[in-house]
PDB file of N, CA, C and O in Angstrom:
ATOM      1  N   MET A   1       0.843  -1.168   0.000  1.00  0.00           N
ATOM      2  CA  MET A   1       0.000   0.000   0.000  1.00  0.00           C
ATOM      3  C   MET A   1       0.893   1.237   0.000  1.00  0.00           C
ATOM      4  O   MET A   1       1.873   1.304   0.742  1.00  0.00           O
ATOM      5  N   THR A   2       0.557   2.188  -0.815  1.00  0.00           N
ATOM      6  CA  THR A   2       1.299   3.430  -0.878  1.00  0.00           C
ATOM      7  C   THR A   2       0.556   4.496  -0.081  1.00  0.00           C
ATOM      8  O   THR A   2      -0.645   4.697  -0.264  1.00  0.00           O
ATOM      9  N   MET A   3       1.271   5.167   0.794  1.00  0.00           N
ATOM     10  CA  MET A   3       0.650   6.222   1.575  1.00  0.00           C
ATOM     11  C   MET A   3       0.619   7.499   0.737  1.00  0.00           C
ATOM     12  O   MET A   3       1.620   7.898   0.141  1.00  0.00           O
ATOM     13  N   ARG A   4      -0.534   8.114   0.710  1.00  0.00           N
ATOM     14  CA  ARG A   4      -0.685   9.363  -0.034  1.00  0.00           C
ATOM     15  C   ARG A   4      -1.029  10.478   0.939  1.00  0.00           C
ATOM     16  O   ARG A   4      -1.690  10.263   1.955  1.00  0.00           O
ATOM     17  N   PHE A   5      -0.571  11.653   0.608  1.00  0.00           N
ATOM     18  CA  PHE A   5      -0.821  12.806   1.446  1.00  0.00           C
ATOM     19  C   PHE A   5      -1.617  13.840   0.665  1.00  0.00           C
ATOM     20  O   PHE A   5      -1.419  14.033  -0.534  1.00  0.00           O
ATOM     21  N   SER A   6      -2.509  14.491   1.369  1.00  0.00           N
ATOM     22  CA  SER A   6      -3.273  15.593   0.788  1.00  0.00           C
ATOM     23  C   SER A   6      -2.995  16.832   1.606  1.00  0.00           C
ATOM     24  O   SER A   6      -2.743  16.772   2.809  1.00  0.00           O
ATOM     25  N   GLN A   7      -3.048  17.935   0.932  1.00  0.00           N
ATOM     26  CA  GLN A   7      -2.819  19.186   1.630  1.00  0.00           C
ATOM     27  C   GLN A   7      -4.130  19.956   1.667  1.00  0.00           C
ATOM     28  O   GLN A   7      -4.816  20.073   0.651  1.00  0.00           O
ATOM     29  N   LEU A   8      -4.473  20.474   2.819  1.00  0.00           N
ATOM     30  CA  LEU A   8      -5.686  21.240   2.995  1.00  0.00           C
ATOM     31  C   LEU A   8      -5.304  22.632   3.466  1.00  0.00           C
ATOM     32  O   LEU A   8      -4.654  22.798   4.498  1.00  0.00           O
ATOM     33  N   ILE A   9      -5.713  23.617   2.702  1.00  0.00           N
ATOM     34  CA  ILE A   9      -5.430  25.004   3.089  1.00  0.00           C
ATOM     35  C   ILE A   9      -6.363  25.370   4.234  1.00  0.00           C
ATOM     36  O   ILE A   9      -7.581  25.232   4.117  1.00  0.00           O
ATOM     37  N   THR A  10      -5.805  25.827   5.315  1.00  0.00           N
ATOM     38  CA  THR A  10      -6.621  26.181   6.485  1.00  0.00           C
ATOM     39  C   THR A  10      -6.473  27.647   6.878  1.00  0.00           C
ATOM     40  O   THR A  10      -6.871  28.047   7.972  1.00  0.00           O
ATOM     41  N   HIS A  11      -5.915  28.420   6.006  1.00  0.00           N
ATOM     42  CA  HIS A  11      -5.797  29.852   6.282  1.00  0.00           C
ATOM     43  C   HIS A  11      -6.844  30.563   5.427  1.00  0.00           C
ATOM     44  O   HIS A  11      -6.619  30.850   4.251  1.00  0.00           O
ATOM     45  N   TRP A  12      -7.973  30.835   6.037  1.00  0.00           N
ATOM     46  CA  TRP A  12      -9.083  31.463   5.329  1.00  0.00           C
ATOM     47  C   TRP A  12      -9.465  32.765   6.011  1.00  0.00           C
ATOM     48  O   TRP A  12      -9.089  33.044   7.149  1.00  0.00           O
ATOM     49  N   GLU A  13     -10.212  33.530   5.280  1.00  0.00           N
ATOM     50  CA  GLU A  13     -10.838  34.709   5.877  1.00  0.00           C
ATOM     51  C   GLU A  13     -11.938  34.211   6.819  1.00  0.00           C
ATOM     52  O   GLU A  13     -12.487  33.130   6.605  1.00  0.00           O
ATOM     53  N   PRO A  14     -12.262  34.977   7.847  1.00  0.00           N
ATOM     54  CA  PRO A  14     -13.301  34.533   8.786  1.00  0.00           C
ATOM     55  C   PRO A  14     -14.636  34.194   8.112  1.00  0.00           C
ATOM     56  O   PRO A  14     -15.299  33.236   8.507  1.00  0.00           O
ATOM     57  N   ASP A  15     -15.029  34.964   7.108  1.00  0.00           N
ATOM     58  CA  ASP A  15     -16.291  34.677   6.414  1.00  0.00           C
ATOM     59  C   ASP A  15     -16.235  33.326   5.701  1.00  0.00           C
ATOM     60  O   ASP A  15     -17.208  32.572   5.711  1.00  0.00           O
ATOM     61  N   THR A  16     -15.110  33.032   5.094  1.00  0.00           N
ATOM     62  CA  THR A  16     -14.953  31.747   4.402  1.00  0.00           C
ATOM     63  C   THR A  16     -14.974  30.598   5.406  1.00  0.00           C
ATOM     64  O   THR A  16     -15.615  29.575   5.163  1.00  0.00           O
ATOM     65  N   ALA A  17     -14.291  30.756   6.512  1.00  0.00           N
ATOM     66  CA  ALA A  17     -14.283  29.719   7.546  1.00  0.00           C
ATOM     67  C   ALA A  17     -15.704  29.486   8.059  1.00  0.00           C
ATOM     68  O   ALA A  17     -16.103  28.341   8.277  1.00  0.00           O
ATOM     69  N   TYR A  18     -16.459  30.545   8.249  1.00  0.00           N
ATOM     70  CA  TYR A  18     -17.840  30.411   8.715  1.00  0.00           C
ATOM     71  C   TYR A  18     -18.688  29.656   7.693  1.00  0.00           C
ATOM     72  O   TYR A  18     -19.489  28.801   8.069  1.00  0.00           O
ATOM     73  N   GLU A  19     -18.522  29.962   6.406  1.00  0.00           N
ATOM     74  CA  GLU A  19     -19.276  29.276   5.355  1.00  0.00           C
ATOM     75  C   GLU A  19     -18.931  27.785   5.325  1.00  0.00           C
ATOM     76  O   GLU A  19     -19.805  26.947   5.103  1.00  0.00           O
ATOM     77  N   ILE A  20     -17.687  27.465   5.544  1.00  0.00           N
ATOM     78  CA  ILE A  20     -17.275  26.062   5.563  1.00  0.00           C
ATOM     79  C   ILE A  20     -17.917  25.349   6.750  1.00  0.00           C
ATOM     80  O   ILE A  20     -18.389  24.221   6.607  1.00  0.00           O
ATOM     81  N   ILE A  21     -17.940  25.984   7.906  1.00  0.00           N
ATOM     82  CA  ILE A  21     -18.588  25.386   9.072  1.00  0.00           C
ATOM     83  C   ILE A  21     -20.077  25.176   8.798  1.00  0.00           C
ATOM     84  O   ILE A  21     -20.635  24.138   9.152  1.00  0.00           O
ATOM     85  N   GLN A  22     -20.715  26.160   8.169  1.00  0.00           N
ATOM     86  CA  GLN A  22     -22.132  26.014   7.824  1.00  0.00           C
ATOM     87  C   GLN A  22     -22.340  24.827   6.889  1.00  0.00           C
ATOM     88  O   GLN A  22     -23.277  24.049   7.061  1.00  0.00           O
ATOM     89  N   PHE A  23     -21.458  24.694   5.896  1.00  0.00           N
ATOM     90  CA  PHE A  23     -21.561  23.574   4.963  1.00  0.00           C
ATOM     91  C   PHE A  23     -21.404  22.243   5.681  1.00  0.00           C
ATOM     92  O   PHE A  23     -22.162  21.306   5.429  1.00  0.00           O
ATOM     93  N   LEU A  24     -20.420  22.155   6.579  1.00  0.00           N
ATOM     94  CA  LEU A  24     -20.197  20.915   7.316  1.00  0.00           C
ATOM     95  C   LEU A  24     -21.396  20.576   8.203  1.00  0.00           C
ATOM     96  O   LEU A  24     -21.754  19.407   8.347  1.00  0.00           O
ATOM     97  N   ASP A  25     -22.014  21.597   8.795  1.00  0.00           N
ATOM     98  CA  ASP A  25     -23.228  21.359   9.582  1.00  0.00           C
ATOM     99  C   ASP A  25     -24.343  20.791   8.706  1.00  0.00           C
ATOM    100  O   ASP A  25     -25.033  19.851   9.103  1.00  0.00           O
ATOM    101  N   GLN A  26     -24.517  21.360   7.520  1.00  0.00           N
ATOM    102  CA  GLN A  26     -25.544  20.870   6.606  1.00  0.00           C
ATOM    103  C   GLN A  26     -25.233  19.444   6.146  1.00  0.00           C
ATOM    104  O   GLN A  26     -26.129  18.607   6.046  1.00  0.00           O
ATOM    105  N   LEU A  27     -23.971  19.181   5.871  1.00  0.00           N
ATOM    106  CA  LEU A  27     -23.560  17.840   5.457  1.00  0.00           C
ATOM    107  C   LEU A  27     -23.834  16.827   6.565  1.00  0.00           C
ATOM    108  O   LEU A  27     -24.369  15.749   6.307  1.00  0.00           O
ATOM    109  N   ARG A  28     -23.468  17.173   7.798  1.00  0.00           N
ATOM    110  CA  ARG A  28     -23.723  16.277   8.932  1.00  0.00           C
ATOM    111  C   ARG A  28     -25.209  15.996   9.075  1.00  0.00           C
ATOM    112  O   ARG A  28     -25.610  14.849   9.270  1.00  0.00           O
ATOM    113  N   ASP A  29     -26.031  17.040   8.980  1.00  0.00           N
ATOM    114  CA  ASP A  29     -27.477  16.868   9.110  1.00  0.00           C
ATOM    115  C   ASP A  29     -28.030  15.970   8.005  1.00  0.00           C
ATOM    116  O   ASP A  29     -28.868  15.106   8.263  1.00  0.00           O
ATOM    117  N   ALA A  30     -27.561  16.177   6.773  1.00  0.00           N
ATOM    118  CA  ALA A  30     -28.034  15.365   5.654  1.00  0.00           C
ATOM    119  C   ALA A  30     -27.623  13.898   5.825  1.00  0.00           C
ATOM    120  O   ALA A  30     -28.415  12.994   5.561  1.00  0.00           O
ATOM    121  N   LEU A  31     -26.392  13.670   6.265  1.00  0.00           N
ATOM    122  CA  LEU A  31     -25.936  12.301   6.485  1.00  0.00           C
ATOM    123  C   LEU A  31     -26.706  11.631   7.616  1.00  0.00           C
ATOM    124  O   LEU A  31     -27.043  10.451   7.527  1.00  0.00           O
ATOM    125  N   CYS A  32     -26.981  12.369   8.662  1.00  0.00           N
ATOM    126  CA  CYS A  32     -27.749  11.808   9.776  1.00  0.00           C
ATOM    127  C   CYS A  32     -29.178  11.499   9.358  1.00  0.00           C
ATOM    128  O   CYS A  32     -29.738  10.483   9.770  1.00  0.00           O
ATOM    129  N   ASP A  33     -29.778  12.368   8.539  1.00  0.00           N
ATOM    130  CA  ASP A  33     -31.135  12.108   8.041  1.00  0.00           C
ATOM    131  C   ASP A  33     -31.161  10.848   7.184  1.00  0.00           C
ATOM    132  O   ASP A  33     -32.102  10.058   7.265  1.00  0.00           O
ATOM    133  N   THR A  34     -30.139  10.660   6.370  1.00  0.00           N
ATOM    134  CA  THR A  34     -30.116   9.536   5.434  1.00  0.00           C
ATOM    135  C   THR A  34     -29.647   8.247   6.092  1.00  0.00           C
ATOM    136  O   THR A  34     -30.224   7.185   5.859  1.00  0.00           O
ATOM    137  N   TYR A  35     -28.610   8.333   6.909  1.00  0.00           N
ATOM    138  CA  TYR A  35     -27.961   7.136   7.452  1.00  0.00           C
ATOM    139  C   TYR A  35     -28.008   7.067   8.977  1.00  0.00           C
ATOM    140  O   TYR A  35     -27.256   6.302   9.581  1.00  0.00           O
ATOM    141  N   GLY A  36     -28.870   7.845   9.597  1.00  0.00           N
ATOM    142  CA  GLY A  36     -28.869   7.974  11.054  1.00  0.00           C
ATOM    143  C   GLY A  36     -28.884   6.665  11.816  1.00  0.00           C
ATOM    144  O   GLY A  36     -28.063   6.457  12.710  1.00  0.00           O
ATOM    145  N   GLU A  37     -29.820   5.770  11.468  1.00  0.00           N
ATOM    146  CA  GLU A  37     -29.919   4.513  12.195  1.00  0.00           C
ATOM    147  C   GLU A  37     -28.696   3.625  11.955  1.00  0.00           C
ATOM    148  O   GLU A  37     -28.206   2.978  12.880  1.00  0.00           O
ATOM    149  N   ALA A  38     -28.209   3.596  10.725  1.00  0.00           N
ATOM    150  CA  ALA A  38     -27.024   2.790  10.418  1.00  0.00           C
ATOM    151  C   ALA A  38     -25.799   3.334  11.157  1.00  0.00           C
ATOM    152  O   ALA A  38     -24.968   2.566  11.643  1.00  0.00           O
ATOM    153  N   ILE A  39     -25.695   4.645  11.237  1.00  0.00           N
ATOM    154  CA  ILE A  39     -24.577   5.258  11.963  1.00  0.00           C
ATOM    155  C   ILE A  39     -24.671   4.920  13.443  1.00  0.00           C
ATOM    156  O   ILE A  39     -23.666   4.572  14.064  1.00  0.00           O
ATOM    157  N   ALA A  40     -25.867   5.019  14.013  1.00  0.00           N
ATOM    158  CA  ALA A  40     -26.054   4.703  15.427  1.00  0.00           C
ATOM    159  C   ALA A  40     -25.710   3.243  15.704  1.00  0.00           C
ATOM    160  O   ALA A  40     -25.080   2.930  16.714  1.00  0.00           O
ATOM    161  N   GLN A  41     -26.124   2.346  14.803  1.00  0.00           N
ATOM    162  CA  GLN A  41     -25.807   0.924  14.976  1.00  0.00           C
ATOM    163  C   GLN A  41     -24.301   0.707  14.929  1.00  0.00           C
ATOM    164  O   GLN A  41     -23.758  -0.048  15.735  1.00  0.00           O
ATOM    165  N   ARG A  42     -23.628   1.359  13.996  1.00  0.00           N
ATOM    166  CA  ARG A  42     -22.172   1.216  13.886  1.00  0.00           C
ATOM    167  C   ARG A  42     -21.492   1.737  15.142  1.00  0.00           C
ATOM    168  O   ARG A  42     -20.530   1.134  15.618  1.00  0.00           O
ATOM    169  N   GLN A  43     -21.980   2.850  15.687  1.00  0.00           N
ATOM    170  CA  GLN A  43     -21.397   3.386  16.916  1.00  0.00           C
ATOM    171  C   GLN A  43     -21.579   2.412  18.075  1.00  0.00           C
ATOM    172  O   GLN A  43     -20.674   2.251  18.894  1.00  0.00           O
ATOM    173  N   ARG A  44     -22.749   1.756  18.154  1.00  0.00           N
ATOM    174  CA  ARG A  44     -22.973   0.758  19.201  1.00  0.00           C
ATOM    175  C   ARG A  44     -22.008  -0.412  19.043  1.00  0.00           C
ATOM    176  O   ARG A  44     -21.463  -0.912  20.028  1.00  0.00           O
ATOM    177  N   GLU A  45     -21.797  -0.848  17.801  1.00  0.00           N
ATOM    178  CA  GLU A  45     -20.866  -1.949  17.549  1.00  0.00           C
ATOM    179  C   GLU A  45     -19.445  -1.570  17.965  1.00  0.00           C
ATOM    180  O   GLU A  45     -18.742  -2.365  18.589  1.00  0.00           O
ATOM    181  N   TYR A  46     -19.028  -0.355  17.617  1.00  0.00           N
ATOM    182  CA  TYR A  46     -17.694   0.102  18.010  1.00  0.00           C
ATOM    183  C   TYR A  46     -17.572   0.155  19.529  1.00  0.00           C
ATOM    184  O   TYR A  46     -16.550  -0.241  20.088  1.00  0.00           O
ATOM    185  N   ALA A  47     -18.612   0.643  20.193  1.00  0.00           N
ATOM    186  CA  ALA A  47     -18.582   0.744  21.650  1.00  0.00           C
ATOM    187  C   ALA A  47     -18.486  -0.641  22.282  1.00  0.00           C
ATOM    188  O   ALA A  47     -17.741  -0.831  23.243  1.00  0.00           O
ATOM    189  N   GLN A  48     -19.234  -1.616  21.749  1.00  0.00           N
ATOM    190  CA  GLN A  48     -19.159  -2.979  22.273  1.00  0.00           C
ATOM    191  C   GLN A  48     -17.769  -3.556  22.068  1.00  0.00           C
ATOM    192  O   GLN A  48     -17.228  -4.201  22.966  1.00  0.00           O
ATOM    193  N   GLN A  49     -17.188  -3.334  20.904  1.00  0.00           N
ATOM    194  CA  GLN A  49     -15.839  -3.834  20.634  1.00  0.00           C
ATOM    195  C   GLN A  49     -14.830  -3.194  21.580  1.00  0.00           C
ATOM    196  O   GLN A  49     -13.930  -3.864  22.085  1.00  0.00           O
ATOM    197  N   TYR A  50     -14.984  -1.892  21.815  1.00  0.00           N
ATOM    198  CA  TYR A  50     -14.090  -1.184  22.729  1.00  0.00           C
ATOM    199  C   TYR A  50     -14.202  -1.770  24.134  1.00  0.00           C
ATOM    200  O   TYR A  50     -13.195  -1.971  24.812  1.00  0.00           O
ATOM    201  N   ASP A  51     -15.448  -2.046  24.570  1.00  0.00           N
ATOM    202  CA  ASP A  51     -15.652  -2.633  25.891  1.00  0.00           C
ATOM    203  C   ASP A  51     -15.014  -4.008  25.976  1.00  0.00           C
ATOM    204  O   ASP A  51     -14.394  -4.341  26.986  1.00  0.00           O
ATOM    205  N   GLN A  52     -15.157  -4.813  24.926  1.00  0.00           N
ATOM    206  CA  GLN A  52     -14.566  -6.145  24.921  1.00  0.00           C
ATOM    207  C   GLN A  52     -13.038  -6.060  24.963  1.00  0.00           C
ATOM    208  O   GLN A  52     -12.388  -6.840  25.660  1.00  0.00           O
ATOM    209  N   ASP A  53     -12.475  -5.122  24.223  1.00  0.00           N
ATOM    210  CA  ASP A  53     -11.022  -4.960  24.229  1.00  0.00           C
ATOM    211  C   ASP A  53     -10.528  -4.561  25.614  1.00  0.00           C
ATOM    212  O   ASP A  53      -9.477  -5.029  26.053  1.00  0.00           O
ATOM    213  N   ASN A  54     -11.269  -3.707  26.302  1.00  0.00           N
ATOM    214  CA  ASN A  54     -10.862  -3.251  27.625  1.00  0.00           C
ATOM    215  C   ASN A  54     -11.002  -4.341  28.678  1.00  0.00           C
ATOM    216  O   ASN A  54     -10.278  -4.332  29.674  1.00  0.00           O
ATOM    217  N   GLU A  55     -11.932  -5.291  28.472  1.00  0.00           N
ATOM    218  CA  GLU A  55     -12.104  -6.378  29.424  1.00  0.00           C
ATOM    219  C   GLU A  55     -10.873  -7.277  29.467  1.00  0.00           C
ATOM    220  O   GLU A  55     -10.628  -7.945  30.471  1.00  0.00           O
ATOM    221  N   GLU A  56     -10.104  -7.299  28.392  1.00  0.00           N
ATOM    222  CA  GLU A  56      -8.923  -8.147  28.323  1.00  0.00           C
ATOM    223  C   GLU A  56      -7.717  -7.535  29.026  1.00  0.00           C
ATOM    224  O   GLU A  56      -6.700  -8.206  29.200  1.00  0.00           O
ATOM    225  N   GLN A  57      -7.815  -6.285  29.428  1.00  0.00           N
ATOM    226  CA  GLN A  57      -6.700  -5.644  30.111  1.00  0.00           C
ATOM    227  C   GLN A  57      -6.659  -6.081  31.568  1.00  0.00           C
ATOM    228  O   GLN A  57      -7.690  -6.373  32.175  1.00  0.00           O
ATOM    229  N   LEU A  58      -5.464  -6.121  32.110  1.00  0.00           N
ATOM    230  CA  LEU A  58      -5.285  -6.526  33.494  1.00  0.00           C
ATOM    231  C   LEU A  58      -5.578  -5.347  34.418  1.00  0.00           C
ATOM    232  O   LEU A  58      -5.240  -4.200  34.127  1.00  0.00           O
ATOM    233  N   GLU A  59      -6.208  -5.665  35.522  1.00  0.00           N
ATOM    234  CA  GLU A  59      -6.440  -4.661  36.557  1.00  0.00           C
ATOM    235  C   GLU A  59      -5.247  -4.690  37.502  1.00  0.00           C
ATOM    236  O   GLU A  59      -4.859  -5.760  37.972  1.00  0.00           O
ATOM    237  N   MET A  60      -4.672  -3.556  37.780  1.00  0.00           N
ATOM    238  CA  MET A  60      -3.555  -3.490  38.710  1.00  0.00           C
ATOM    239  C   MET A  60      -3.946  -2.585  39.863  1.00  0.00           C
ATOM    240  O   MET A  60      -4.376  -1.449  39.662  1.00  0.00           O
ATOM    241  N   GLU A  61      -3.795  -3.094  41.054  1.00  0.00           N
ATOM    242  CA  GLU A  61      -4.116  -2.296  42.221  1.00  0.00           C
ATOM    243  C   GLU A  61      -2.880  -1.518  42.648  1.00  0.00           C
ATOM    244  O   GLU A  61      -1.796  -2.076  42.817  1.00  0.00           O
ATOM    245  N   PHE A  62      -3.070  -0.246  42.814  1.00  0.00           N
ATOM    246  CA  PHE A  62      -1.979   0.612  43.272  1.00  0.00           C
ATOM    247  C   PHE A  62      -2.343   1.129  44.647  1.00  0.00           C
ATOM    248  O   PHE A  62      -3.433   1.664  44.849  1.00  0.00           O
ATOM    249  N   ASP A  63      -1.442   0.972  45.582  1.00  0.00           N
ATOM    250  CA  ASP A  63      -1.676   1.510  46.909  1.00  0.00           C
ATOM    251  C   ASP A  63      -0.581   2.498  47.286  1.00  0.00           C
ATOM    252  O   ASP A  63      -0.338   2.758  48.464  1.00  0.00           O
ATOM    253  N   ASP A  64       0.072   3.039  46.273  1.00  0.00           N
ATOM    254  CA  ASP A  64       1.118   4.018  46.529  1.00  0.00           C
ATOM    255  C   ASP A  64       0.505   5.273  47.148  1.00  0.00           C
ATOM    256  O   ASP A  64      -0.565   5.732  46.749  1.00  0.00           O
ATOM    257  N   GLN A  65       1.202   5.795  48.112  1.00  0.00           N
ATOM    258  CA  GLN A  65       0.756   7.036  48.716  1.00  0.00           C
ATOM    259  C   GLN A  65       1.212   8.220  47.873  1.00  0.00           C
ATOM    260  O   GLN A  65       2.383   8.318  47.504  1.00  0.00           O
ATOM    261  N   ILE A  66       0.308   9.085  47.583  1.00  0.00           N
ATOM    262  CA  ILE A  66       0.651  10.302  46.829  1.00  0.00           C
ATOM    263  C   ILE A  66       1.165  11.324  47.823  1.00  0.00           C
ATOM    264  O   ILE A  66       0.497  11.597  48.821  1.00  0.00           O
ATOM    265  N   PRO A  67       2.346  11.900  47.574  1.00  0.00           N
ATOM    266  CA  PRO A  67       2.988  12.755  48.587  1.00  0.00           C
ATOM    267  C   PRO A  67       2.434  14.171  48.679  1.00  0.00           C
ATOM    268  O   PRO A  67       3.134  15.065  49.155  1.00  0.00           O
ATOM    269  N   PHE A  68       1.227  14.399  48.249  1.00  0.00           N
ATOM    270  CA  PHE A  68       0.676  15.753  48.412  1.00  0.00           C
ATOM    271  C   PHE A  68      -0.742  15.713  48.838  1.00  0.00           C
ATOM    272  O   PHE A  68      -1.361  16.761  49.022  1.00  0.00           O
TER     273      PHE A  68
END
């Protein structure tokens, strides 16, 4: 696999930055309207996987005294 890099210009005038934020808000809303339930299901799956991964970690008890 070849790693590719993209460059994103992030130095904009305040009005342009605001328009981009507005666009991203509209895009998020449109995606949620179209794919909302599928996105929520995927988030639940990721959360379950994260919980399962954390269950495999060892619990270590620390009884060190903090000097403050």
